[in-house]
C-alpha positions as CSV (number, residue, x, y, z in Angstrom):
1,X,-32.0,2.6,3.7
2,X,-30.2,5.5,2.2
3,X,-28.2,5.0,-1.0
4,X,-25.0,5.8,0.9
5,X,-25.6,2.8,3.2
6,X,-26.1,0.5,0.3
7,X,-22.8,1.7,-1.3
8,X,-20.8,1.2,1.9
9,X,-22.2,-2.3,2.3
10,X,-21.1,-3.3,-1.2
11,X,-17.3,-2.9,-1.5
12,X,-16.3,-3.2,-5.1
13,X,-12.8,-4.5,-6.0
14,X,-11.6,-3.0,-9.3
15,X,-10.5,-5.4,-12.1
16,X,-6.9,-5.5,-13.3
17,X,-7.5,-3.0,-16.2
18,X,-9.3,-0.6,-13.9
19,X,-6.5,-0.8,-11.3
20,X,-4.0,0.3,-13.9
21,X,-6.3,3.2,-15.1
22,X,-6.8,4.3,-11.5
23,X,-3.1,4.3,-10.8
24,X,-2.3,6.3,-14.0
25,X,-5.0,8.8,-13.2
26,X,-4.0,9.3,-9.6
27,X,-0.3,9.6,-10.4
28,X,-1.1,12.2,-13.0
29,X,-3.4,14.3,-11.0
30,X,-1.9,13.9,-7.5
31,X,1.0,15.9,-8.8
32,X,-1.3,18.9,-8.7
33,X,-2.1,18.4,-5.1
34,X,1.5,17.7,-4.1
35,X,2.5,20.8,-6.0
36,X,0.7,22.9,-3.5
37,X,2.8,21.6,-0.7
38,X,5.9,19.5,-1.4
39,X,6.1,18.5,2.3
40,X,3.4,15.9,1.5
41,X,6.1,13.8,-0.2
42,X,8.5,13.7,2.8
43,X,6.6,11.1,4.8
44,X,6.5,9.0,1.7
45,X,10.3,9.3,1.4
46,X,10.7,8.2,5.0
47,X,8.4,5.1,4.4
48,X,10.3,4.2,1.2
49,X,13.6,4.3,3.0
50,X,12.2,2.2,5.9
51,X,10.8,-0.3,3.4
52,X,14.1,-0.6,1.6
53,X,16.0,-1.1,4.8
54,X,13.6,-3.8,5.9
55,X,14.0,-5.7,2.7
56,X,17.7,-5.3,2.7
57,X,18.1,-6.6,6.2
58,X,15.9,-9.7,5.4
59,X,17.9,-10.6,2.3
60,X,21.2,-10.0,4.2
61,X,20.0,-12.5,6.8
62,X,19.5,-15.1,4.0
63,X,23.0,-14.3,2.7
64,X,24.5,-14.7,6.2
65,X,22.9,-18.1,6.7
66,X,23.9,-19.2,3.2
67,X,27.6,-18.5,3.9
68,X,27.4,-20.2,7.3
69,X,27.7,-16.9,9.3
70,X,25.0,-18.2,11.7
71,X,25.7,-15.7,14.4
72,X,25.3,-12.7,12.1
73,X,22.3,-14.4,10.5
74,X,20.6,-14.7,13.9
75,X,21.2,-11.1,14.7
76,X,19.8,-10.1,11.3
77,X,16.8,-12.4,11.8
78,X,15.9,-10.8,15.1
79,X,16.4,-7.3,13.5
80,X,14.1,-8.3,10.6
81,X,11.4,-9.4,13.0
82,X,11.7,-6.2,15.0
83,X,11.6,-4.0,11.9
84,X,8.6,-6.0,10.5
85,X,6.6,-5.5,13.7
86,X,7.6,-1.8,14.1
87,X,6.7,-1.0,10.5
88,X,3.0,-1.1,11.3
89,X,3.4,1.7,13.9
90,X,5.9,3.7,11.8
91,X,3.9,3.6,8.6
92,X,0.7,4.6,10.3
93,X,2.4,7.7,11.9
94,X,3.7,8.7,8.5
95,X,0.3,8.1,6.8
96,X,-1.4,10.3,9.5
97,X,1.2,13.0,8.7
98,X,0.4,12.7,5.0
99,X,-3.4,12.9,5.7
100,X,-3.1,15.9,7.9
101,X,-0.7,17.8,5.4
102,X,-3.1,17.0,2.5
103,X,-6.2,18.3,4.5
104,X,-4.4,21.4,5.6
105,X,-3.3,22.0,2.0
106,X,-6.9,21.5,0.8
107,X,-8.1,24.0,3.5
108,X,-5.7,26.6,2.1
109,X,-3.1,26.4,4.9
110,X,0.6,25.9,4.4
111,X,2.1,23.5,6.9
112,X,5.5,21.9,7.3
113,X,6.6,18.4,8.1
114,X,7.6,19.6,11.6
115,X,4.0,20.8,12.1
116,X,2.7,17.4,10.9
117,X,5.0,15.5,13.3
118,X,3.9,17.7,16.2
119,X,0.2,17.1,15.3
120,X,0.7,13.3,14.9
121,X,2.4,13.2,18.3
122,X,-1.0,14.0,19.8
123,X,-2.5,11.0,18.1
124,X,-0.4,8.2,19.7
125,X,-3.4,6.1,20.8
126,X,-5.1,6.4,17.4
127,X,-1.9,5.4,15.6
128,X,-1.4,2.5,18.0
129,X,-5.0,1.3,17.3
130,X,-4.5,1.4,13.6
131,X,-1.2,-0.4,13.9
132,X,-2.7,-3.2,15.9
133,X,-5.6,-3.6,13.6
134,X,-3.2,-3.6,10.6
135,X,-1.3,-6.4,12.3
136,X,-4.6,-8.4,12.6
137,X,-5.5,-7.7,9.0
138,X,-2.0,-8.9,7.9
139,X,-2.5,-12.1,9.9
140,X,-5.9,-12.7,8.3
141,X,-4.5,-12.0,4.9
142,X,-1.8,-14.6,5.5
143,X,-4.5,-17.1,6.6
144,X,-6.8,-16.7,3.6
145,X,-4.3,-18.4,1.3
146,X,-3.9,-21.4,3.6
147,X,-4.7,-24.5,1.7
148,X,-6.3,-26.1,4.8
149,X,-9.0,-23.4,4.8
150,X,-12.1,-24.0,2.8
151,X,-13.3,-21.9,-0.1
152,X,-16.0,-20.1,2.0
153,X,-13.5,-19.4,4.7
154,X,-11.1,-17.9,2.3
155,X,-13.8,-15.8,0.7
156,X,-14.8,-14.5,4.1
157,X,-11.2,-13.7,5.1
158,X,-10.7,-11.9,1.8
159,X,-13.8,-9.8,2.3
160,X,-12.6,-8.9,5.8
161,X,-9.2,-7.7,4.6
162,X,-10.6,-5.8,1.7
163,X,-13.2,-4.2,3.9
164,X,-10.7,-3.2,6.5
165,X,-8.4,-1.6,3.8
166,X,-11.3,0.7,2.8
167,X,-12.4,1.5,6.4
168,X,-8.7,2.1,7.4
169,X,-8.3,4.8,4.7
170,X,-11.4,6.6,6.1
171,X,-10.2,6.2,9.7
172,X,-6.9,8.0,8.9
173,X,-8.4,11.3,7.9
174,X,-11.0,11.0,10.8
175,X,-8.1,10.8,13.2
176,X,-5.8,13.2,11.4
177,X,-8.3,16.0,10.7
178,X,-10.8,15.7,13.5
179,X,-8.5,14.2,16.2
180,X,-11.3,11.9,17.5
181,X,-10.9,8.5,19.1
182,X,-11.7,5.2,17.5
183,X,-15.4,5.1,18.5
184,X,-16.1,8.7,17.4
185,X,-14.1,8.0,14.2
186,X,-16.5,5.2,13.3
187,X,-19.3,7.7,13.8
188,X,-17.6,10.1,11.5
189,X,-17.4,7.4,8.8
190,X,-21.1,6.7,9.2
191,X,-21.7,10.5,8.9
192,X,-19.5,10.6,5.8
193,X,-21.5,7.7,4.3
194,X,-24.8,9.5,5.0
195,X,-23.6,12.8,3.5
196,X,-21.8,11.6,0.3
197,X,-22.7,14.1,-2.4
198,X,-24.8,12.6,-5.3
199,X,-21.9,13.2,-7.7
200,X,-19.5,11.0,-5.7
201,X,-21.9,8.2,-4.7
202,X,-20.6,5.8,-7.3
203,X,-17.0,5.9,-6.0
204,X,-17.6,5.8,-2.3
205,X,-17.5,2.0,-2.0
206,X,-14.6,1.4,-4.5
207,X,-11.5,-0.3,-3.2
208,X,-9.2,2.3,-4.9
209,X,-6.1,0.7,-6.4
210,X,-7.0,-2.7,-4.8
211,X,-4.1,-5.2,-5.3
212,X,-2.5,-3.0,-8.0
213,X,1.0,-3.9,-6.7
214,X,0.3,-7.6,-7.2
215,X,-1.2,-6.9,-10.6
216,X,1.9,-5.1,-11.8
217,X,4.7,-7.0,-10.1
218,X,3.5,-10.6,-10.5
219,X,4.8,-10.8,-14.1
220,X,7.9,-8.8,-13.2
221,X,8.8,-11.3,-10.5
222,X,8.3,-14.1,-13.1
223,X,10.7,-12.4,-15.5
224,X,13.2,-11.7,-12.8
225,X,13.1,-15.3,-11.6
226,X,13.6,-16.6,-15.2
227,X,16.5,-14.2,-15.6
228,X,18.1,-15.4,-12.4
229,X,17.7,-19.1,-13.4
230,X,19.4,-18.4,-16.8
231,X,22.3,-16.5,-15.1
232,X,22.5,-19.2,-12.4
233,X,23.0,-21.9,-15.0
234,X,25.2,-20.1,-17.6
235,X,27.5,-18.4,-15.1
236,X,27.2,-20.9,-12.2
237,X,31.0,-21.3,-12.0
238,X,31.8,-17.6,-11.2
239,X,29.4,-17.3,-8.2
240,X,30.3,-18.3,-4.6
241,X,30.2,-22.0,-3.9
242,X,28.0,-21.4,-0.9
243,X,25.1,-20.8,-3.2
244,X,25.8,-23.8,-5.4
245,X,22.6,-26.0,-5.6
246,X,23.9,-28.9,-7.6
247,X,22.6,-30.0,-11.0
248,X,19.5,-28.4,-12.5
249,X,17.7,-31.8,-12.6
250,X,17.9,-31.9,-8.8
251,X,16.2,-28.5,-8.5
252,X,13.7,-28.2,-11.3
253,X,11.0,-30.7,-12.4
254,X,11.5,-32.5,-15.7
255,X,8.6,-30.6,-17.4
256,X,10.2,-27.3,-16.8
257,X,13.5,-28.4,-18.4
258,X,11.6,-29.0,-21.7
259,X,11.1,-25.2,-21.9
260,X,14.7,-24.3,-21.1
261,X,17.9,-24.5,-23.3
262,X,19.7,-26.6,-20.6
263,X,20.1,-30.2,-19.6
264,X,19.4,-32.0,-16.3
265,X,23.2,-32.2,-15.7
266,X,23.7,-28.4,-16.0
267,X,25.1,-27.0,-12.7
268,X,23.0,-24.4,-11.0
269,X,23.8,-21.5,-8.6
270,X,20.9,-19.8,-7.0
271,X,22.7,-16.5,-6.1
272,X,21.4,-14.7,-9.2
273,X,17.8,-15.7,-8.4
274,X,18.3,-14.3,-4.9
275,X,19.6,-11.1,-6.2
276,X,16.9,-10.8,-8.8
277,X,14.2,-11.3,-6.2
278,X,15.9,-8.9,-3.9
279,X,16.0,-6.1,-6.5
280,X,12.3,-6.8,-7.4
281,X,11.3,-6.8,-3.8
282,X,13.1,-3.5,-3.1
283,X,11.2,-1.8,-6.0
284,X,7.9,-3.4,-5.1
285,X,8.2,-2.4,-1.5
286,X,8.9,1.3,-2.4
287,X,6.2,1.2,-5.0
288,X,3.7,-0.2,-2.5
289,X,4.4,2.8,-0.1
290,X,3.8,5.1,-3.0
291,X,0.5,3.4,-3.9
292,X,-0.6,3.6,-0.2
293,X,0.3,7.3,-0.1
294,X,-1.9,7.9,-3.2
295,X,-4.8,6.1,-1.4
296,X,-4.3,8.2,1.7
297,X,-4.3,11.4,-0.4
298,X,-7.4,10.3,-2.3
299,X,-9.5,9.2,0.8
300,X,-8.4,12.2,2.8
301,X,-9.7,14.6,0.1
302,X,-12.8,12.5,-0.2
303,X,-13.4,12.8,3.6
304,X,-12.6,16.5,3.6
305,X,-15.0,17.0,0.6
306,X,-17.7,15.1,2.4
307,X,-17.5,16.4,6.0
308,X,-15.6,19.6,5.7
309,X,-16.7,21.0,2.3
310,X,-17.2,24.5,3.8
311,X,-13.5,24.6,4.9
312,X,-12.1,23.8,1.4
313,X,-10.0,26.4,-0.3
314,X,-12.2,28.0,-3.0
315,X,-9.6,27.5,-5.8
316,X,-9.4,23.8,-5.2
317,X,-13.1,22.9,-5.1
318,X,-13.9,22.4,-8.8
319,X,-10.6,20.6,-9.4
320,X,-11.2,18.4,-6.4
321,X,-14.6,17.3,-7.6
322,X,-13.2,16.0,-10.9
323,X,-10.3,14.4,-9.1
324,X,-12.5,12.4,-6.8
325,X,-14.7,11.3,-9.7
326,X,-11.5,10.4,-11.6
327,X,-12.5,12.5,-14.5
328,X,-10.2,14.5,-16.7
329,X,-12.7,17.1,-17.8
330,X,-16.3,18.2,-17.8
331,X,-18.1,20.7,-15.8
332,X,-17.8,20.6,-12.0
333,X,-20.8,19.4,-10.0
334,X,-22.8,21.9,-8.0
335,X,-21.2,22.9,-4.7
336,X,-22.7,21.1,-1.7
337,X,-20.7,23.1,0.9
338,X,-23.8,24.8,2.2
339,X,-25.5,21.6,3.2
340,X,-22.5,19.4,4.1
341,X,-21.4,19.4,7.7
342,X,-18.2,21.4,8.3
């Protein structure tokens, strides 16, 4: 068995500290890639706007039901479901556009977003396949935290979702660059695995930026929630009565009250908590799109370096080698373009 096969079979999830380092590195050095073609950012902007709209509609639905505007709430609920389902298709089209723009930039060609949209329009079946598989992965991810599932089942589901995330980010450039179907794309991934340069072997199986959004935003949500609770108790009288939840003792368990400067009879209004979570979710949703875009850029360049090394622009090769190894300096590795398939 070749070393590339061993690497592919052993997906490695980075630890919390490594996730933060990866994010800082990619944010710093991806600016150089984007600087060659600012159009790469435009699909990200589209996804960020879509994510913000989806979150806003969802929380507007909660507001509508809270104030007894059930008709409006039902309309917003249906709209939320439609936006949630459609996001899988919309995001994949934008990610394909990012992947193609990045590869064209790496090959020394200047392309516009209109060119990318025209190219992605020829990949409808591939985008649809990715969207449906993403839906399946999202369902599996929701099931792995089910308390009724056993530990072994949860571990298996977790491995499936993490493995799919890595495979997905190799399928994107296979579709975007080579325009192949799903079956041929899997062959391209196997070819990439078998032709990984020795200098990049150690990073091929890494789940780049795995769960970095959760790592960063989990403590932020806790702080926002505590801030909302404090405001909801201290200023409960100035918020709409529709969000009044009664006394704190009816909402929070006694052990929590021991840590808060309030009594069980303090009145509580949950509107500040809702607003705090809404603001946090907006930022997290946009941040998640940015992280996904970073991953698309990284894996597209990895794919291009592995299978299309001979097409890379000469002035990007040394810089690209360091970028993929996540190294700030040092001499570049020998050029494998003569032996890598183009």
